[in-house]
N, C-alpha and C positions, 0 to 999 in steps of 0.2 A: 723663686727669687732670681732675677736676672743678674748675671755676672758682668761687671763693668771692666774687668781686667785689673791689672796692677798699676796702671798709670792714670787713675781717675783725676788726681790733682797734681800730676807731674808738671813742674815748672810754675806753680802758682804760689808757693809758700811765702816768698818774699813780698809779693803783692798783697797776700793775705794779711801779713802783719803790719804792712804800711798803710793799707787802704780800707780794710774791713773795719767798720765802726765798732768801738767798744760798746758793750752792753751798759745800759744806764745804771746809775747807783741804786735806783729804786728796786731793781731786780736783785742786786746783791743784798740789800737790806731785807727784802722779802724772804729770801732763802735763809738768811741768818736767823730770822724770827721763826720761820716755818719749821726748820729742823733743829731749833734750840741750840745753835752752835755756840760752843764755849771754849774752844781751843783744844778739845780732846777729840779722840777718834780719828777716823780716816775718811778721805774723800776720793772718789773715782770720777774723773772726767773722761767719758767714753766718746771717742771721735773728737779728741781734744784740739785738733788742728795745731795752731801755733802756740797753744797753751796760755793765751792771755786771760781766758776766763778762770782757769785754775789758779793763776797767779793772784787773782783778786781775793782768794780765800786763804792765803798763806798764814795769816794770823788766827785763823779760826779752826785749824786742825793740827794735830801732831804730824800727820803725814798725808800728802796728796800724791795720787798716781794719775798720770795722763797717758791714755792709750790711743794710738792712731796707727792705721795701716800704711800711711804715707811717710817714708823715711825723710823726705825733705821737710815735712811739717814737724817731725820730732826734732830734726836738726835745728830748725828755727826756734822751737820751744826751748831747747837747751841754750841757745844763744841768748834769748830773752831772759831766761832764768839767771844766766851768768851776769847779765847786765843789771838785774834787780838784786843780785847777791842774796838770794834765798836758797837754803839748802835742804828744806823739808819737802821737796818735790822730786819724784822720780818719774822717768819716762819709759814707755814700752812701745816698741814698734811691732805691730801685728794686730790680729783681731782679738775679740773677747775670749773666744774658745782657747786660743793659744796662750793668752795671758793667764787665764784661770787654771790651765793645766800646769803652769809653772809656779804660780803664786796663789796659795789659798788664803784669801783675806776676806774680811767683812767690812762693809763701809756704812757709815752713818748717812752720807749723802752721795748720790750718783747723779751727775749732770750729763745730759745729752743735748747739745745745743746745735740746732740746724743740721743734725747728722742722722737722726733715727731713720729717715727715709732710705738711707743707703744700706741699712742692716737687715738681716733676717729677723724680723721684728718679734715674732712669736717665740722663736728660739732664744733671742736675746732676753726677753722678759723672763722666761723660765730660768735662765742662768742667773740673772741679776736678782731674782727673788732669794736664792740661796746665798748670794753674796751681800745681801742687805741685812743690816742689823735691825732688831725689833725697834719699832718707833722711827725707823729711817725709811729710805725709799729713793725713788728716782724723780728727778725734775727734768722733763722734756721741754725745751725752750724753743719756741718758733714764733714767727710773726703771725698775727691773725689775718690771714690773707683776705678774708671776706670783708674786713673792715679797712684794710689798707687800700683805699681807692687810688687808682693810677692818675697822676696829674698829667698835664699836657707834655711837660718835658720828659716824664717817664715813658709815656707812650711813644714819644719820638725816639728815645733810646732803644726801646723794643723794636721799633721799625728799622732803625739802622743796623741793629744786631741781626735781625732777620735777613736783611739785605746781604750782609757780609758773611754770616755764619750759616745761613740756611734756615729753612722754616721749621726743621725738627731740632729739638734740643739734644745736642750731642753730649755724651757722657762716657769718658774713657774710650773703649773700643766699640761702642754701640750707641743706641739711642735711649735716652732716659725714659723710664716707665714709672708713672705715678703710682703710689700705693693704692690698692683696691679698697682698703678699709681705712677709716680714720683711726687715729691713735686711741681715742676714747673707747671704741668698740673692742680693740685688742686688749686694753687694760681691763675692761669689764669682764672679759673671758679668762683673765689670768688670776693668779692668787692674790694680786695686789688689790687695794682699795683705790678707786678712782677719785680724784679731785681735780678741779680746774680753776685757775684764776686768770683773769685778764687784767693786766696792769694798766695804769693810766697812760694815755698816749704821750709821746715825747717827740720833739722836733730834731731832725738830723739835717745839717746843712752840708751841701756838696759843692765842689768846684768841678770844672770839666776834667781836670787832672785826676781828682779823686774818683770821679765816676768811671773814667777809663781804667784806673788802677783797680777799682773794685770789680769791674768786668773781668779783668785778667786774673783775679783771684778765684774765680768760679770754675766749676768743672766744665760748664758749657762755653765759657768765654776764654778758656786757656789760649794764650797768645799763639801757640804753635798751630792752632786750627786756621789761623789767618795766612800762614805761609809768608809769601812776599807782599801781602796786602796790608801789613800793619800800618804803614804810614797813610795809605789811602783811607783805611777805616778811621783812623784817628782824625784826619783832616775833615772827613765827611761828618763825623759826629760833632766836632768842634763848630763847624759852620752851621749845622742845624740847631745846636743848642744856643749859640750866641744870637741867632735870629729870634729865639724865643725869649731869652733873658740876657741882654748885653752886659749886665753887671757881673755875670759869671758866679752868681750865688743861687743855688737851687735848693729849695726847701722840701723836706719830706716829713710827713707826720706818720709815725710808726706806732702801731698797736701790737703789743707783745703779749703772748699767752704763755702760761706755765701749766703744763699738763702733768699732774702728780700721780705717781703710782706708789702708794704708801703701804708699808709692811707693818701691820698692826700686831700688838701683843695678843697672846691667847686669852 
């Protein structure tokens, strides 16, 4: 497993909470039904980022724990929690191994949203099996990349990013390396039972400002990679996108999948 260093999402947290789209209500309803949530038990959001997904479940658990290795993300999560005035969430800065060594807990539902690719996946599944309660398990949430076809404006965004950031996808102190196995194969080799659900597509609307903010929220698009070229990058992207869509409204159809690793009873 490649190490990306300690600054993978350095400087991105505020952009993350301002510009990353919320997950759709249909995902929340699906997980409530799938895990028979009733206000009892505990939830773990692993790789929780700014904590906005965890905050959607405050009424469905006694306690929620958000774990992330990026201190800035945890700081943002605490800020959003304070704003929402919920007190049944706690936050932990560090990785799963460090968390588990300090707090022995079992969880009815564990969510990993767009974060599993950063983890030591086999080791993570092994640890999470013991941390899952019977009848519970993990929900790995990711876009269905094969179904999310790139539109004209998205291809233009990719082109401008490549021009200013380089052809290779940077991540922390190195270059991003895609997983060699898909998540389904890993789960099938684990002690969990595999299930997968593809949710109905939904539409996300973007403006140029939200597109730029979303880029700055990513590991590969962190603003510091641009150095003194921030203004030039933004002006280039604005010019290209307005040439495609002068109304400054850009639509994206998103297909979301939930890959489930379920811990069944004996």
